[in-house]
C-alpha positions as CSV (number, residue, x, y, z in Angstrom):
1,M,31.3,-48.8,-25.7
2,D,33.0,-47.8,-28.9
3,V,33.6,-44.3,-30.2
4,N,30.6,-44.3,-32.6
5,E,28.3,-45.5,-29.9
6,Y,29.6,-42.8,-27.6
7,E,29.1,-40.1,-30.2
8,R,25.5,-41.2,-30.8
9,T,24.9,-41.1,-27.0
10,I,26.3,-37.6,-26.7
11,T,24.4,-36.4,-29.8
12,G,21.2,-38.0,-28.4
13,C,21.6,-36.4,-25.0
14,Y,22.3,-33.0,-26.7
15,D,19.2,-33.4,-29.0
16,K,17.1,-34.4,-26.0
17,D,18.2,-31.3,-24.0
18,M,17.5,-29.0,-27.0
19,D,14.1,-30.5,-27.4
20,L,13.3,-30.0,-23.7
21,M,14.4,-26.4,-24.0
22,K,12.2,-25.8,-27.0
23,R,9.3,-27.4,-25.2
24,L,9.9,-25.2,-22.2
25,E,10.1,-22.1,-24.3
26,A,6.9,-23.1,-26.1
27,L,5.2,-23.8,-22.8
28,Q,6.2,-20.5,-21.3
29,K,5.2,-18.6,-24.4
30,E,1.7,-20.2,-24.4
31,V,1.3,-19.6,-20.6
32,M,2.2,-15.9,-21.1
33,L,-0.2,-15.6,-24.0
34,S,-3.0,-17.3,-22.1
35,N,-2.3,-15.1,-19.0
36,A,-2.6,-12.0,-21.2
37,V,-6.1,-12.9,-22.5
38,T,-7.7,-15.0,-19.8
39,K,-10.0,-12.8,-17.6
40,V,-10.5,-13.3,-13.9
41,K,-12.6,-11.5,-11.4
42,I,-11.1,-10.7,-7.9
43,N,-13.8,-9.2,-5.8
44,D,-15.1,-6.3,-7.9
45,L,-11.9,-6.1,-10.1
46,E,-12.0,-7.7,-13.5
47,C,-8.6,-8.1,-15.0
48,T,-6.4,-10.5,-17.0
49,V,-4.4,-13.3,-15.2
50,A,-1.2,-11.4,-16.1
51,E,-2.5,-8.2,-14.4
52,A,-3.6,-10.1,-11.3
53,I,-0.2,-11.7,-11.1
54,N,1.5,-8.3,-11.5
55,M,-0.8,-6.8,-8.8
56,K,0.0,-9.7,-6.5
57,N,3.7,-9.5,-7.0
58,N,4.2,-5.7,-7.3
59,G,1.1,-3.6,-6.9
60,V,0.1,-4.7,-3.4
61,F,3.6,-4.0,-2.2
62,F,3.4,-0.4,-3.3
63,K,-0.1,0.0,-1.9
64,K,1.2,-1.3,1.4
65,Q,4.0,1.2,1.3
66,M,1.6,4.0,0.6
67,L,-0.7,2.7,3.4
68,D,2.2,2.6,5.9
69,R,3.3,6.1,4.9
70,M,-0.2,7.5,5.2
71,E,-0.6,5.9,8.7
72,Q,2.8,7.3,9.8
73,Q,2.1,10.8,8.6
74,L,-1.3,10.8,10.2
75,A,0.1,9.6,13.5
76,Q,2.9,12.2,13.4
77,A,0.4,15.0,12.6
78,Q,-1.9,14.0,15.4
79,S,1.0,13.7,17.9
80,K,2.3,17.1,17.0
81,S,-1.1,18.7,17.2
82,N,-1.9,17.0,20.5
83,K,1.5,18.0,21.9
84,E,1.1,21.7,20.9
85,N,-2.5,21.8,22.3
86,E,-1.4,20.3,25.6
87,S,1.0,23.1,26.2
88,L,-1.5,25.8,25.2
89,E,-2.9,26.3,28.7
90,S,0.5,27.2,30.2
91,K,1.4,29.3,27.1
92,S,-1.9,31.2,27.5
93,E,-1.1,31.9,31.2
94,N,2.3,33.3,30.2
95,Y,0.7,35.4,27.5
96,V,-1.9,36.9,29.8
97,T,0.8,37.5,32.5
98,G,2.9,39.3,29.9
99,L,0.0,41.3,28.7
100,F,-1.6,42.4,31.9
101,G,1.2,41.9,34.4
102,Q,1.3,40.0,37.7
103,K,-0.7,42.5,39.8
104,E,-4.2,41.7,40.6
105,G,-6.9,44.3,40.4
106,K,-5.6,46.4,37.6
107,T,-7.7,44.7,35.0
108,S,-11.0,42.9,35.3
109,T,-11.0,39.1,35.4
110,D,-13.4,39.2,32.4
111,E,-10.7,40.9,30.3
112,V,-8.1,38.5,31.4
113,A,-10.3,35.5,30.7
114,K,-11.3,37.0,27.3
115,A,-7.6,37.6,26.3
116,K,-6.7,34.1,27.5
117,Q,-9.5,32.5,25.5
118,Q,-8.6,34.6,22.4
119,Y,-5.0,33.4,22.7
120,I,-6.1,29.7,23.0
121,D,-8.5,30.1,20.0
122,L,-5.9,31.7,17.8
123,N,-3.2,29.2,18.7
124,T,-5.1,25.9,18.9
125,W,-3.7,23.4,16.4
126,A,-6.2,21.5,14.2
127,L,-5.5,19.0,11.5
128,V,-6.2,20.2,8.0
129,D,-7.5,17.0,6.3
130,P,-9.2,17.8,3.0
131,I,-9.2,14.2,1.9
132,N,-10.4,12.6,5.2
133,I,-7.2,10.5,5.5
134,A,-8.6,8.1,8.1
135,D,-11.3,7.1,5.7
136,K,-8.7,6.7,2.8
137,I,-6.6,4.5,5.1
138,R,-9.5,2.3,6.0
139,V,-10.6,1.9,2.4
140,L,-7.0,1.1,1.3
141,K,-6.6,-1.5,4.1
142,D,-9.9,-3.1,3.2
143,E,-8.9,-3.2,-0.5
144,I,-5.5,-4.8,0.2
145,A,-7.0,-7.4,2.6
146,A,-9.8,-8.3,0.2
147,F,-7.4,-8.7,-2.8
148,E,-5.0,-10.8,-0.8
149,A,-7.8,-13.0,0.5
150,E,-9.0,-13.8,-3.0
151,V,-6.1,-13.6,-5.5
152,D,-4.5,-17.0,-4.8
153,S,-7.7,-19.0,-5.0
154,V,-8.9,-17.1,-8.1
155,L,-5.5,-17.7,-9.9
156,S,-5.5,-21.3,-8.8
157,T,-9.0,-21.9,-10.2
158,S,-8.1,-20.1,-13.4
159,N,-4.9,-22.2,-13.8
160,A,-6.9,-25.4,-13.2
161,L,-9.5,-24.6,-15.7
162,T,-7.3,-23.1,-18.5
163,T,-6.0,-25.4,-21.1
164,I,-3.2,-24.5,-23.5
165,T,-1.8,-26.2,-26.6
166,I,1.9,-26.0,-27.2
167,E,3.6,-26.5,-30.6
168,Y,7.3,-26.7,-31.0
């Protein structure tokens, strides 16, 4: 191989590589443009392919994090409430003993029972849940599961049916 032939080979390889890169850029551009306008329906959600891909790659992750946090906080709150309420009986006994003393007969058993019940009523822990968190957790779990079950097949179908034209 002489120098001229070698130069033509190198130049040809370079030109071929540059053409491939232009083709790749054109293809990627058209895919992005197509994804931005092609509509798909995933369960009840209608969105573009780009939005569906973003939700699959990012949105579901954040929803799962939120779901995990909600479940943790609910479990912690229930555990704390249950723990405090379990010790309420012995605390109410100590309260009544401190209030009326150890000696029997000084006060009526009705007064003691009433004081004990008042203590329990005033100190019972109850969860304050204005949004019905258990229901929100269930809805979010169902939403995530339904989306994950459908997104791949919907995107695959869309990709199979969508045609693009590239120019470079």
